[in-house]
Structures are given as C-alpha cells and as structure tokens.
C-alpha positions, -999 to 999 in steps of 0.1 A, spaced: -235 -274 -782 -221 -309 -779 -226 -343 -794 -233 -372 -769 -214 -405 -770 -231 -436 -757 -231 -473 -756 -196 -490 -759 -181 -456 -767 -193 -442 -734 -179 -472 -716 -146 -467 -733 -146 -431 -722 -154 -439 -686 -126 -465 -685 -102 -441 -702 -109 -415 -675 -89 -437 -651 -81 -419 -618 -98 -387 -632 -131 -405 -628 -140 -386 -596 -135 -353 -614 -157 -364 -643 -185 -377 -619 -184 -345 -598 -187 -323 -629 -220 -308 -642 -247 -332 -655 -276 -327 -678 -304 -346 -694 -309 -326 -726 -294 -337 -759 -281 -310 -782 -295 -310 -818 -260 -305 -833 -244 -318 -865 -218 -345 -862 -183 -330 -869 -162 -339 -899 -145 -373 -895 -111 -358 -889 -124 -334 -863 -146 -361 -847 -116 -384 -845 -95 -357 -828 -124 -350 -803 -127 -386 -795 -89 -391 -791 -89 -363 -765 -112 -382 -742 -94 -415 -747 -115 -432 -774 -95 -454 -798 -122 -477 -813 -144 -468 -843 -172 -466 -851 -182 -441 -824 -216 -446 -809 -235 -413 -808 -268 -405 -792 -290 -381 -812 -325 -366 -804 -339 -369 -839 -336 -387 -872 -331 -354 -890 -294 -352 -887 -288 -389 -893 -269 -398 -925 -247 -428 -933 -211 -426 -920 -186 -454 -916 -172 -439 -884 -205 -434 -866 -233 -455 -852 -264 -435 -844 -287 -442 -815 -319 -422 -817 -335 -411 -784 -366 -390 -791 -381 -394 -756 -368 -373 -727 -339 -388 -708 -340 -395 -671 -329 -366 -650 -291 -357 -651 -280 -389 -668 -255 -372 -691 -220 -363 -680 -201 -333 -694 -165 -340 -703 -139 -313 -696 -131 -283 -719 -162 -283 -739 -158 -320 -750 -187 -343 -759 -214 -353 -735 -211 -389 -722 -240 -411 -711 -235 -416 -674 -229 -451 -659 -266 -455 -649 -280 -449 -683 -250 -468 -699 -259 -499 -679 -295 -497 -692 -284 -491 -728 -259 -520 -729 -287 -543 -716 -301 -540 -751 -268 -547 -769 -266 -581 -786 -229 -582 -774 -240 -583 -737 -255 -614 -723 -268 -617 -687 -234 -626 -673 -216 -598 -692 -241 -573 -679 -239 -584 -643 -201 -583 -645 -202 -548 -659 -226 -538 -631 -201 -550 -605 -174 -529 -622 -195 -497 -624 -206 -502 -588 -171 -510 -576 -139 -491 -571 -121 -503 -602 -123 -498 -639 -109 -521 -666 -80 -504 -685 -51 -511 -707 -25 -504 -680 0 -530 -670 -22 -549 -645 -54 -545 -665 -74 -523 -642 -72 -490 -623 -84 -487 -587 -103 -456 -577 -113 -441 -543 -149 -439 -555 -174 -461 -574 -187 -449 -607 -222 -455 -595 -243 -477 -572 -271 -503 -576 -294 -478 -560 -287 -451 -586 -290 -475 -615 -323 -487 -600 -337 -452 -601 -329 -448 -638 -343 -483 -645 -375 -473 -627 -376 -441 -647 -374 -461 -679 -401 -485 -671 -420 -495 -702 -391 -489 -725 -384 -520 -747 -358 -542 -731 -356 -524 -698 -366 -556 -679 -333 -571 -690 -314 -544 -671 -338 -548 -641 -332 -586 -639 -294 -583 -642 -293 -555 -616 -308 -579 -590 -276 -599 -590 -251 -570 -588 -235 -560 -555 -218 -527 -546 -182 -523 -535 -161 -548 -554 -124 -537 -553 -112 -558 -582 -122 -581 -611 -111 -611 -591 -135 -602 -562 -162 -598 -588 -156 -632 -603 -155 -649 -569 -187 -631 -558 -206 -640 -590 -196 -677 -588 -208 -680 -552 -239 -658 -553 -255 -660 -587 -286 -682 -589 -283 -718 -602 -301 -710 -635 -271 -688 -643 -246 -714 -631 -238 -699 -596 -239 -716 -562 -267 -694 -548 -251 -695 -514 -271 -666 -500 -268 -628 -495 -233 -615 -497 -216 -582 -491 -184 -570 -506 -157 -552 -486 -180 -556 -456 -171 -535 -426 -164 -554 -393 -159 -536 -361 -130 -552 -341 -109 -543 -311 -84 -528 -335 -108 -507 -354 -129 -514 -385 -116 -541 -408 -130 -549 -442 -138 -584 -455 -134 -590 -493 -166 -612 -496 -188 -616 -466 -218 -637 -457 -230 -613 -429 -258 -635 -416 -234 -664 -409 -205 -641 -400 -183 -659 -426 -158 -640 -447 -136 -648 -476 -102 -631 -482 -90 -634 -518 -52 -642 -522 -38 -633 -555 -6 -647 -570 15 -622 -552 1 -632 -518 26 -660 -512 53 -637 -499 62 -643 -462 57 -607 -453 23 -604 -469 12 -638 -456 21 -628 -420 3 -594 -423 -29 -611 -437 -27 -638 -410 -26 -611 -382 -56 -593 -398 -76 -625 -401 -68 -633 -364 -83 -600 -355 -114 -607 -375 -117 -642 -360 -115 -627 -325 -146 -606 -334 -167 -637 -339 -161 -642 -376 -149 -672 -395 -125 -662 -422 -115 -685 -451 -85 -677 -474 -93 -682 -511 -61 -687 -531 -58 -681 -568 -53 -719 -573 -86 -726 -554 -105 -709 -582 -86 -720 -613 -80 -757 -605 -112 -778 -606 -104 -802 -577 -93 -773 -554 -124 -754 -563 -145 -784 -553 -127 -786 -520 -131 -749 -514 -168 -751 -520 -171 -780 -495 -153 -761 -468 -174 -730 -474 -206 -750 -473 -195 -765 -440 -189 -732 -422 -222 -718 -438 -241 -749 -426 -256 -756 -460 -255 -786 -483 -242 -785 -518 -265 -802 -542 -260 -810 -578 -295 -806 -591 -290 -820 -626 -265 -825 -654 -278 -793 -670 -268 -774 -638 -234 -789 -639 -231 -776 -675 -243 -741 -665 -218 -740 -637 -190 -751 -661 -200 -723 -686 -201 -697 -658 -166 -706 -646 -152 -707 -681 -166 -672 -686 -152 -658 -654 -119 -676 -650 -100 -657 -678 -106 -625 -657 -91 -642 -626 -61 -655 -646 -56 -621 -663 -59 -598 -634 -42 -619 -607 -8 -613 -621 
C-alpha cells in the first residue's frame, strides 16, 4: 500500500526524474488510491527524498477524510470520487504513487499559484521534450514528452463537471505539443496566444514541425505550416562561426523546399526595439497586418513579455 503525492509535489517528482522519465512513464499505472496511513515525519521525509522531493509541505492525495489529521509537513487533498483511468504512476521500488502529468495539469488548474499563463507554460513543458530542473542549464532534455495535449484532453473530458475543470480546458486550447526548450515555449506563446492574454494571435503554429527536403526530413523550431514560414531560435551560443555556418546550410535546405525561414536571435526577443522589428518582418512574410487594438492590449502584451522573458534570459545561457 502506498501514499500518493500530488499537486506541486508531483510536479517536483516528475522534474526530479530527469532522464529517467521514460522509465517512470512506461511503468505500471493505476487509478485506485490506497487507504493507508501517512508515515511518521522522519520516514516520510526519507521516502520523499528518495524520489527527489526537497520542498515541504508534501502534497498528498487521500481517498477519505478519515485519515486526515493536522501535520506541518503535509497538505491533504481529498478525492472521494473515482479517478480517471490509469492516471497514477508507480514510482520504483515500492515508492509512493505520483499523479501522472495529465491529472497533474488538471489539479494545478485549481491552484491559486497558477494563473492562465503559468498553466499554459506548464502545459508546453509537460507536452514537450524538456523538464525544468536545477541542473547547470536549468532544464533537462528528454527523448520523449511527459504527455500530450490529446492525453490531457481525455482526462479533462473525464472530469467534466468537476469544479474548476473549465480552467484546465481553456488553458489546454493554447498548448502545443513538441516544444524542445523553455525558449521555444516562450517564443511560441508570445506569437500564438490570443490578444486577450497579450499574445500576437498570428495563427496556427506547430513546434518542431517536420519538413521533407531533398536531404531528408528537417525540423523547424516554430512553424506556420499554412504559410510555409518557419522560425529558428538562436540562443546566446549560436554566434559561433561553426554553428552559424551549419544553421545557414540547414536553412538553405529548408528554403529550397519552398519554406521561408527567419532566424530569431536572443536579442530579438529581449530588446524591445528589435522585438518590434522582428514582428514586422514576420507579419510581412505571413501577409498579415499588425494592429494595436487598444492601450489595454499594449499593457497585456507588456505583461506577457515580462512574464516570459525571464525564462528566455535564464535558459539561453
């Protein structure tokens, strides 16, 4: 019998799994909570440390109020109704259950610490090939995504009628699969989010979009498939002669396949005047007009960029 960690504790556990994430995701799943007592604080701390949790209090999902009693190291979340099918992960060696990424997304939609932008950004992470971590560059790349928008949507639909589930449903509409880094996520959100959230609303996008070329399949960081326009993000390390030449050859191959490829440099996103020029150039190749609807929209755009730019600055080292 195992306790089940949830909420921000489950997110910390997923992120701590690092490159072992595929093993965790491929392991057995269940949807039944065990009616088991919470271990003594010292034992609980040791159990949590083994799966990488450092932050107290620990968020624990319980099936009944019967075992709930006040503890400084535990926050209880009561779930008396049945859980969606196979939404709990089993950690290795008889460790605690962990709410899977699909249920986690829905749970955090109810958290006062997660606004709409936070939840969308988390959705990109869970549906992408990276996880935020405390390693030297701030995130770990994986060969697989923790989940997908389709899988989250199934759990959202299963929880229809649950208080607050519409928050998750609305946020999920703006999440795209396949982001490879926090920088790609920030760029995609700034360009694709609707104007009421401060985005440019420039149309459907696809991340790491496959393009068939004469030299095989190439992948575009952020693509506008209908217009055959792609964006390639250049981090701070992209200024080297060797890397620039390699990227130029790759972009020439894509251009030869009928695509227009724009390079987006780190400075284009963090410096206001360069960001404005980048948007004008992008709008030109997309054949759209940029319109400032109101002062309130300008304020929302400023707020969104202020929220996302720290991620670009932090992870573009």
